[in-house]
C-alpha positions as CSV (number, residue, x, y, z in Angstrom):
1,A,-63.3,86.6,246.2
2,L,-61.4,89.7,247.3
3,V,-62.9,91.7,244.4
4,I,-66.4,90.5,245.2
5,A,-65.9,91.4,248.9
6,I,-64.8,94.9,248.1
7,H,-67.7,95.3,245.7
8,W,-70.2,94.1,248.4
9,L,-68.8,96.3,251.1
10,S,-68.3,99.5,249.1
11,T,-71.5,99.2,247.0
12,L,-69.8,101.5,244.5
13,Y,-70.2,101.3,240.7
14,W,-66.5,101.9,240.0
15,C,-65.8,98.4,241.3
16,L,-66.5,97.4,237.7
17,F,-63.1,98.7,236.8
18,I,-61.5,96.5,239.4
19,Y,-63.0,93.5,237.7
20,L,-61.7,94.8,234.4
21,A,-58.2,95.3,235.8
22,V,-57.9,91.8,237.1
23,Y,-59.3,90.3,233.9
24,S,-56.8,92.5,231.8
25,T,-53.9,91.2,233.9
26,A,-54.8,87.6,233.4
27,F,-55.3,88.1,229.7
28,Y,-52.1,90.1,229.2
29,R,-50.1,87.3,230.9
30,K,-51.5,85.0,228.2
31,E,-53.5,83.0,230.7
32,K,-56.3,82.6,228.2
33,A,-58.3,79.8,229.9
34,Y,-58.2,81.5,233.2
35,S,-59.2,84.9,231.8
36,N,-62.2,83.4,230.0
37,V,-63.4,81.7,233.2
38,F,-62.8,85.0,235.1
39,F,-64.7,86.9,232.5
40,I,-67.8,84.8,233.0
41,L,-67.5,84.8,236.8
42,S,-67.0,88.5,236.9
43,V,-70.1,89.2,234.8
44,C,-72.2,86.8,237.0
45,A,-70.7,88.1,240.3
46,Y,-71.1,91.8,239.4
47,S,-74.7,91.2,238.4
48,I,-75.6,89.2,241.6
49,V,-74.0,91.8,243.9
50,R,-75.7,94.7,242.1
51,L,-79.1,92.9,242.3
52,A,-78.6,92.0,245.9
53,Q,-77.8,95.6,247.0
54,S,-80.6,97.4,245.0
55,P,-84.3,96.9,244.6
56,L,-85.2,95.1,241.4
57,T,-86.7,97.9,239.3
58,N,-86.8,98.6,235.7
59,D,-84.3,101.5,236.1
60,E,-81.9,99.3,238.1
61,L,-82.1,96.5,235.5
62,V,-81.3,99.1,232.7
63,N,-78.3,100.3,234.7
64,I,-77.0,96.8,235.3
65,V,-77.4,95.9,231.6
66,F,-75.7,99.2,230.6
67,E,-72.7,98.5,233.0
68,I,-72.3,95.0,231.7
69,S,-72.5,96.3,228.2
70,I,-69.6,98.6,229.1
71,F,-67.8,95.6,230.4
72,F,-68.3,93.7,227.1
73,V,-67.2,96.8,225.0
74,F,-64.1,97.2,227.1
75,I,-63.2,93.5,226.8
76,Y,-63.7,93.6,223.0
77,F,-61.4,96.6,222.5
78,F,-58.9,95.3,225.0
79,N,-58.7,92.0,223.2
80,H,-58.3,93.8,219.9
81,L,-55.5,95.9,221.3
82,I,-53.6,93.0,222.8
83,A,-54.0,91.0,219.5
84,S,-52.6,93.9,217.5
85,E,-49.7,94.2,219.9
86,Q,-48.9,90.5,219.7
87,K,-49.1,90.7,215.9
88,N,-46.6,93.6,215.9
89,E,-44.4,91.8,218.3
90,L,-44.4,88.7,216.0
91,L,-43.6,90.8,213.0
92,Y,-40.7,92.4,214.9
93,Q,-39.4,89.0,215.9
94,E,-39.6,87.8,212.3
95,K,-37.9,91.0,211.1
96,S,-35.2,90.6,213.7
97,H,-34.7,87.0,212.7
98,L,-34.4,87.8,209.0
99,S,-31.9,90.6,209.7
100,R,-29.6,88.0,211.4
101,H,-30.3,84.9,209.3
102,D,-30.2,83.9,205.6
103,P,-33.8,83.5,204.4
104,L,-33.0,80.5,202.1
105,T,-30.9,78.2,204.4
106,G,-31.8,79.5,207.8
107,L,-28.2,79.9,208.8
108,I,-26.8,83.1,210.3
109,N,-25.7,85.7,207.7
110,Y,-22.4,87.4,207.1
111,E,-22.9,90.3,209.6
112,E,-24.3,88.0,212.4
113,F,-21.4,85.6,211.8
114,H,-18.9,88.4,212.5
115,K,-20.7,89.4,215.7
116,R,-20.9,85.9,217.0
117,L,-17.3,85.1,216.1
118,D,-16.2,88.2,218.0
119,A,-18.2,87.0,221.0
120,I,-16.6,83.5,220.8
121,L,-13.1,84.8,220.6
122,A,-13.7,87.2,223.5
123,T,-14.2,84.2,225.8
124,K,-10.7,82.9,224.9
125,P,-12.1,79.5,223.8
126,G,-8.8,77.8,223.0
127,P,-7.7,76.6,219.6
128,L,-10.4,76.7,216.9
129,A,-10.4,76.6,213.1
130,L,-12.3,78.8,210.7
131,V,-13.0,77.1,207.4
132,I,-14.6,78.9,204.4
133,I,-16.3,76.5,201.9
134,D,-16.9,77.5,198.2
135,C,-19.2,75.7,195.8
136,N,-17.2,75.6,192.6
137,D,-19.9,74.5,190.1
138,L,-22.9,76.4,191.5
139,K,-22.9,79.1,188.8
140,S,-22.8,76.6,186.0
141,M,-25.5,74.6,187.7
142,N,-27.7,77.7,187.9
143,T,-27.2,78.3,184.2
144,E,-27.8,74.7,183.1
145,L,-30.5,73.6,185.5
146,G,-32.0,76.9,186.8
147,F,-31.9,78.7,190.1
148,H,-34.3,76.3,191.8
149,E,-31.8,73.5,191.6
150,G,-29.0,75.8,192.8
151,N,-31.2,76.9,195.8
152,R,-32.0,73.3,196.6
153,L,-28.3,72.5,196.6
154,L,-27.5,75.4,199.0
155,V,-30.2,74.2,201.4
156,Q,-28.8,70.6,201.2
157,I,-25.3,71.9,202.0
158,A,-26.6,73.8,205.0
159,E,-28.3,70.7,206.3
160,Q,-25.3,68.5,205.8
161,L,-23.0,70.9,207.5
162,K,-25.0,70.5,210.7
163,L,-24.5,66.8,210.6
164,V,-21.0,66.3,209.3
165,C,-19.0,67.4,212.4
166,S,-19.9,67.4,216.1
167,E,-17.2,69.9,216.9
168,I,-18.8,72.7,214.8
169,M,-19.5,75.8,216.9
170,L,-20.8,78.1,214.3
171,I,-22.2,77.8,210.7
172,S,-23.0,80.7,208.4
173,R,-23.9,81.3,204.8
174,Y,-20.9,83.5,204.2
175,G,-21.8,84.7,200.7
176,G,-23.7,83.7,197.6
177,D,-22.0,80.3,197.2
178,E,-19.8,80.3,200.2
179,F,-20.3,78.9,203.7
180,A,-18.2,79.5,206.8
181,V,-17.8,77.1,209.8
182,V,-16.0,77.5,213.1
183,I,-14.8,74.2,214.4
184,R,-13.3,73.4,217.9
185,V,-9.8,71.9,217.4
186,T,-9.4,68.7,219.4
187,D,-6.5,66.2,219.7
188,N,-4.0,68.7,218.2
189,K,-5.5,68.3,214.7
190,S,-3.9,70.3,211.9
191,L,-5.9,72.4,209.4
192,D,-5.2,69.8,206.7
193,D,-6.8,67.1,208.9
194,I,-9.9,69.2,209.5
195,I,-10.3,70.0,205.8
196,A,-9.7,66.4,204.8
197,A,-12.4,65.2,207.3
198,L,-14.9,67.7,205.7
199,N,-13.9,66.8,202.2
200,A,-14.3,63.1,203.0
201,E,-18.0,63.4,203.5
202,L,-19.5,66.6,202.1
203,P,-18.8,66.1,198.3
204,Q,-20.2,62.6,198.5
205,R,-23.4,63.6,200.2
206,I,-23.9,66.7,198.0
207,G,-22.6,65.6,194.7
208,I,-20.5,68.6,193.6
209,Q,-16.9,69.7,194.1
210,L,-16.0,72.1,197.0
211,T,-13.0,74.2,197.6
212,Y,-11.8,74.9,201.2
213,G,-9.7,77.7,202.8
214,G,-9.0,78.0,206.5
215,A,-6.9,79.2,209.4
216,I,-6.4,78.2,213.0
217,Y,-6.7,80.5,216.0
218,P,-4.5,81.4,217.8
219,T,-1.5,79.8,216.0
220,Q,-2.1,81.4,212.6
221,A,-4.1,84.5,213.7
222,K,-4.3,86.6,216.9
223,D,-7.8,88.1,216.4
224,K,-10.9,87.8,214.3
225,D,-9.7,90.0,211.4
226,E,-6.5,88.1,211.0
227,L,-8.3,84.8,211.2
228,I,-10.8,85.7,208.4
229,L,-8.1,87.3,206.2
230,A,-5.9,84.2,206.5
231,A,-8.8,81.9,205.7
232,E,-9.8,83.9,202.7
233,E,-6.3,84.1,201.4
234,H,-6.0,80.3,201.7
235,L,-9.3,79.9,199.9
236,Y,-8.2,82.2,197.1
237,S,-4.9,80.2,196.8
238,M,-6.8,76.9,196.5
239,K,-9.3,78.3,193.9
240,R,-6.4,79.7,191.9
241,E,-4.6,76.3,191.9
242,L,-7.8,74.5,190.9
243,W,-8.4,77.1,188.1
244,L,-4.8,76.6,186.8
245,K,-5.3,72.8,186.7
246,R,-8.5,73.2,184.7
247,E,-6.8,75.6,182.3
248,E,-4.0,73.2,181.8
249,H,-6.4,70.4,181.1
250,M,-8.4,72.5,178.6
251,L,-5.2,73.5,176.8
252,R,-4.0,69.9,176.6
253,T,-7.4,68.8,175.4
254,E,-7.4,71.5,172.7
255,K,-3.9,70.5,171.6
256,L,-4.8,66.9,171.3
257,R,-7.9,67.9,169.3
258,V,-5.7,69.7,166.8
259,V,-3.2,66.9,166.7
260,G,-6.0,64.5,166.0
261,E,-7.3,66.6,163.1
262,L,-3.8,66.8,161.6
263,A,-3.2,63.1,162.1
264,S,-4.7,62.1,158.7
265,G,-2.6,64.5,156.8
266,M,0.5,63.5,158.7
267,A,-0.2,59.8,158.2
268,H,-0.3,60.5,154.5
269,E,2.9,62.5,154.7
270,I,4.7,59.7,156.5
271,R,3.3,57.0,154.2
272,N,5.0,58.7,151.2
273,P,8.6,58.3,152.4
274,L,7.8,54.8,153.5
275,T,6.5,53.9,150.0
276,T,9.8,55.4,148.6
277,I,12.0,53.4,151.0
278,K,10.0,50.2,150.2
279,G,10.4,50.8,146.5
280,F,14.2,51.3,146.9
281,L,14.5,48.1,149.0
282,Q,12.6,46.1,146.4
283,I,15.0,47.4,143.7
284,S,18.0,46.6,145.8
285,K,16.7,43.0,146.3
286,Q,16.8,42.6,142.5
287,N,20.4,44.0,142.5
288,G,21.8,41.8,145.2
289,Y,20.8,44.1,148.2
290,S,23.1,46.9,147.1
291,I,21.4,50.1,148.3
292,E,24.5,52.3,147.8
293,P,23.0,54.2,144.8
294,W,19.8,55.1,146.7
295,Y,21.3,55.5,150.2
296,P,21.2,59.3,150.3
297,L,17.5,59.3,149.2
298,I,16.6,56.6,151.7
299,M,18.3,58.5,154.6
300,H,16.6,61.8,153.5
301,E,13.2,60.1,153.7
302,I,14.0,58.5,157.1
303,H,15.2,61.9,158.4
304,R,12.0,63.6,157.2
305,M,9.8,60.9,159.0
306,S,11.9,61.4,162.2
307,E,11.4,65.2,162.0
308,L,7.6,64.7,161.6
309,T,7.3,62.3,164.5
310,A,9.5,64.4,166.8
311,E,7.4,67.5,166.0
312,F,4.3,65.7,166.8
313,L,5.6,64.5,170.2
314,S,7.0,67.9,171.1
315,F,3.7,69.6,170.3
316,S,1.3,67.1,172.0
317,K,3.2,66.4,175.3
318,P,2.3,68.6,178.3
319,H,4.9,71.3,179.4
320,V,5.2,74.2,181.7
321,T,5.1,77.8,180.5
322,N,8.5,78.7,179.2
323,Y,9.0,82.3,178.0
324,K,12.1,83.0,176.0
325,V,13.3,85.6,173.5
326,Q,13.1,83.7,170.2
327,P,12.8,84.6,166.5
328,I,9.2,84.5,165.2
329,Q,10.4,83.2,161.8
330,E,11.3,79.8,163.3
331,T,7.9,79.5,164.9
332,I,6.1,80.3,161.6
333,T,8.3,77.7,159.8
334,R,7.5,75.1,162.4
335,V,3.7,75.8,162.0
336,I,3.9,75.5,158.2
337,F,5.8,72.3,158.6
338,L,3.0,70.9,160.8
339,V,0.1,71.9,158.6
340,E,1.6,71.5,155.1
341,S,0.4,67.9,154.8
342,E,-3.1,68.8,155.9
343,A,-3.2,71.6,153.4
344,N,-2.1,69.2,150.6
345,R,-4.8,66.7,151.6
346,L,-7.5,69.4,151.4
347,G,-6.1,71.0,148.2
348,H,-5.0,74.3,149.8
349,R,-1.8,76.2,149.4
350,I,0.1,78.0,152.2
351,V,2.0,81.1,151.0
352,Y,4.5,82.7,153.4
353,R,5.9,86.1,152.5
354,S,8.3,88.3,154.4
355,N,10.4,91.3,153.5
356,I,12.3,91.1,156.7
357,V,15.7,89.6,156.4
358,K,16.9,89.9,160.0
359,P,15.3,87.7,162.8
360,V,12.4,89.3,164.6
361,F,12.9,88.4,168.3
362,I,9.9,88.2,170.6
363,L,9.5,87.3,174.3
364,M,7.1,84.3,174.0
365,D,6.3,80.7,174.8
366,Q,6.9,79.2,171.4
367,D,4.6,76.2,171.9
368,K,1.6,78.5,172.8
369,I,2.3,80.7,169.8
370,V,2.4,77.5,167.6
371,Q,-1.0,76.6,169.1
372,L,-2.3,80.0,168.3
373,L,-1.1,80.0,164.7
374,L,-2.3,76.4,164.2
375,N,-5.8,77.4,165.3
376,L,-5.8,80.4,163.0
377,I,-4.7,78.3,160.0
378,K,-7.2,75.6,160.8
379,N,-10.0,78.3,160.9
380,S,-8.8,79.5,157.5
381,F,-9.0,75.9,156.1
382,E,-12.6,75.6,157.4
383,A,-13.6,79.0,156.0
384,I,-12.4,78.3,152.5
385,Q,-15.0,76.9,150.1
386,G,-13.3,74.4,147.8
387,E,-9.6,74.9,147.2
388,G,-7.8,78.1,148.2
389,V,-4.7,79.9,149.5
390,V,-3.8,80.8,153.1
391,S,-1.3,83.7,153.2
392,I,1.0,84.3,156.1
393,I,2.7,87.7,155.9
394,L,5.4,88.9,158.3
């Protein structure tokens, strides 16, 4: 009404720009419904005032049409300009979001996590725990099932982390297969309690094994850098422990495999002395159970069986790494003793030659060197077509 009154009283053509200014303000404030109504009212009001103040001639009609056309052109370009600006603003917001968030999971990324953790610690929030979570089998899953399955798993982990604990203050995709969470510590819980609570639910919901490393602020770290360093060191320690357990399991499995392959030959080797002892006992029965003439031979065979079984038990049982300075000749003799029966069963010969008289001392774990030489000799057996000779030269 004010704009129409000014237009009516002034009778000036430039009042058109007042209409445009008010419309532009409404449109820029995103009051779209109001701006459309005001646009229609402005065109009608301007036309009525112009017609009321001037005689209706052809020239005056042409002027009014021209002025209204200017109004339309201005509105068109103004709308185009605002739409372009809004599109640029949206692109800027998306770019800003992607610079702070992981595009796959939607969680904040590594850099943003550091910034927000700094901001949290600056407020002196009280005790809180930083836990870094590592997906152990993600790389093998990517290899076996493809990256799509690995990406699906990462998204699932991100979703479950949001649900698993109500005390979580911050969640981040910390690296390729790592996540970091900041948890408010309540009821004087220890780090082990927090990790146990996470481990009680996450692996079951996700279906893979996870490794955790963490630290508590301010008891284990005084600032952000110390907190992150302590958590990463703890995670590395846990991953190393898990790796050592896997290595030990793989070593034991390999040893049992070799023992199983040697079992048939060893069974044959043990059956021979048993057959000899059985024969001597049958003869002694015919001679009134007098075994004195065959006693040395019987004891020799029993001693040989005892040595074979003791060697088997010593080789197959688990043990810790034990480095000692020992002569390599004893190790070679032990290996030959273990594979001799297998070589006889397959029709091979083992030849050991050495020009060294004195013992050759080596710092070694004898059981692991035995495993190494056994594998080499077994490979030799498999490589020989028919019957052949395996030479060991020191």
